[in-house]
N, C-alpha and C positions, 0 to 999 in steps of 0.2 A: 555862436556857429550851427550850423542847419546838421542833423544825425545823419551821417552816411548809411548804408543799408549794411556796412561790418558795423557799422557804430553799434547799432541796430540788436544785432546777433552778437555782439559784444555782452551788452547790459542784457539781455535773457540769460545769455551763458551763467552772468555774473548771478541772477536773482535761482537761476535754480540750484546752486551748486556754495554761492556764499563767496567766490574766487575765484581770478583769473590768472592766468602767469602768461609772460609771455614766452615761454618757448610753448604751450598748447596752442595761444593763439595763431604763431606764425606757422605752425601745423597744419592748424584747420583751416587756413585760408590762403595760406599757398603765398604767402609774403616774405617781408625780411622782418625777424625782429626790430632793426631800426625802424619799423614803419607803425607796428605794434605799440612800440611804445609812445609816438607820435599818436596811437590813437588814444591808446592810456590815459597821457597825461591830457590832449582835451577834456578827455570824459573827467577827470580829475580837476581841472580847471572849471570847470561846468556842475563840478558838486556831485554828477552823479557816485562817482567808483572813488576812491581813498588809494593812496600811492601802498604799497609796499614791496618789500625786497620779491624782487620778483618777479611782481605784477600788482593786481590791484584787488581789491575788497568793494562791495557794498558799502558807502557811506554811512556815518553813524544814525543822523538822521536829529542831528543838532539844529540842521539848516537846512530851507528848502531849495529845490533843485531852482533854476531861472524860470520864471517862464516862457521864453521863446523855446526851454529847451524840453520842458512840461509840456508844451503844445504838441511836439509831436514824439515824446513817449508813447508807444499804445496806439496812436490815435485811431489807425482801422478798427481797433477794439473798443473804445470811445464812442468812436461814431455808432456803431453795434448798438452798445448799450442806451445811446441816447436816444436813439431811435426806439428800442426794446420800452423804455421809462416813456414815451412819446402814449405810444400806440397802448397806451393803457389809462392815459390822462385821455376826459371826455372833454366835449365841449361846453363849452356853458360854464366855468367854472373858475374858482381864483389860485393863486398857485403863489409861494413863496420860492424863489431860485434862488442859492447863495452862489460863493467864487468856487473858482473850480474851472477845470482846462474840462471838465465831463461832461458838468453841470452848462456850461456852453455847447456843448455837444445834444443836449434833451433841447436846449433853446432853438439851436435850428432844426432840431426835427418835429418842432413847434408848430413850424411857419407858415402851414396851411390850416392852423384848428381856428376855428370861427369863437366869438363871441368869449374871449378867454382872460382873465386879469392878471398879471403878473410885477408881482414886486419884487424885487431884485436889490442890493448890494453888490452887484456884479457890472458894472459900466461896457465890458462886451457883452454880456447877456441882453440889454439893456440897447446896442446897437444891434444886436440879431436880431431882435424881434420888434425892432419898430418897424422893419420892413413887413410885419405883419401888420395889415389894417385892422384887422380883427379881432385885434389884440391892445388891451388898455395898458401901457409899462408906467407902472408906476417905481420911482429910484430913489431908496433911500439915502437920508443926507448920511454926511461922516464926516472923517479924516480920508481924503485918499490917499491908497495905498500907489505909488505910482509905476511900479511894478509890473502888477497885474490887472489896474484898472477893478482894484477891492475900496470897499467904502465900511470903512471900520471904527469899533469904538464906543463910547457911552450913548454920542446921541445917535450913533445906528440904530443902538440895541432896545434905544426909549422909540424909534419912529415904527420898529417893527411892532410893538406891544401894543397900537394901535389897530391891529388887524387880527381877525380872528378867521384863515382861508382855509380850502378844502384842501388839501397838499402842498406838502413843502419837499423841493426836492435839494437834493444836500448832498454834496461831495467832501471827500476827507482828502488829509494826506497818508494816511497810517491807518490798520486795521491789527490792533494785538491778538495773537491769539487766545487774549481772555473776555476778547470782543469786547474790549477798549474801540472806539474813535478818538483820533487822532488827530491833531493837527499846530504849528508850530507857531501861530499868532495867537497870543488871549484873547487880545481885542475882537478877533475874526471869530475865536472860541464862544466869546461870549455873544454875539451878534446869531451864530449857529444853535445856542441853547437856546436865544428867545425865538426863533427862529422854528424849531423844533415845537416850543410850547404851546405857540399860538397858532399850532393847523391840525384839522383835525386827524387825517394819513401824512405820514412823516416815509419817503422813497428814498434810500440812498442808492448812489449810482457810484459804483466806484469798479474801475479795472484789477486785474489778477496781481500787478505787481504792488497794491498796495498792502499784502500780505507777509510779505519780507522786505515793508521799510519801516522804519519808527521815525517819531515824532514827542517832543514832549509834553503838548498839552490835553488834555483828556478831554473833550466836548461831551462825551455821553458812553450811551453803549449802545449794543446792537438791538441790546431790547427795550431799547428807545424806540425804532424801527419797525414800521410796517410791513414794508417792503424792500427786498434787497435785490439790484441788478446789476450783475457781473459777466462778465467771459469766460469763466472758466470756473467747475463747481471747487466751490471754497475748501481751507482744509478741514480733514474731519474734526476735529475740536469746532468750528467756525459754525459746521453744521447740526452737531449736534446742539450748540448753544441755539440757535437758531428754531430748531424742532421743539424742543423743548421751551422756549419762549414764545411758540407759534407766530414766527418771522418769516413769509413766506421768499424763500429766494428762486428766484428765475435768472437762466443762464442764458447767454447767445449761444452755440453753437453752429457749426459752418457755415448751414445751411439758415443762420439769421433767425433760428425759428428758437421757439421759449421752452425749455425745460422747468419745470417746478420742484420744489421742494419744498 
């Protein structure tokens, strides 16, 4: 179900304070409690929130949100991150692009690049970049995950190991406060790990919602990354870790410019 403006606002509030209540939301939006209960029910059905007495909390992170819903969350921020990352990538280079709605935003921003090769296990990325006749698109084999067009599994990892590329562009489902990069599907994680190993430089693209989410499978650490593109300044612990590990942070501001840490 498409996210309404009110749904987006409810999600943002839940990210900020961890919990929303029917009473507070009813007053904030000047709508009836019944309307808010319906909103919360829809967001819970999509796996974004979990119902508790009197309201809802962010989901536990044991299962990912559906692909169609993920595409709508923070869409403007993801597009800005994607453009910022693409602006850093030169023409005449090779890259991996993995599964994720933010990596798809990078692909959209790469449609005017010239003489590039993109190797991907994301059918959505492949279809986007097929519009660029200056891009050679290489699609990894593997098991098709119908829910989001991702290709995963041992065969996908074996395919990735055949290459050594200039850049890896990866997305994640969550970033822990200790810098761990997390996802939900261990088959996808194994592929992401191979992508990182077989690239000269690794770019992480992730919006700020990933700072408050959880996921059960570890990809690696922020210390494995060269540059982190995001939409707001990360929490202090993450900034300190990046600084100590010489990971560059590039943040999109309201003017679509980059601030570097």
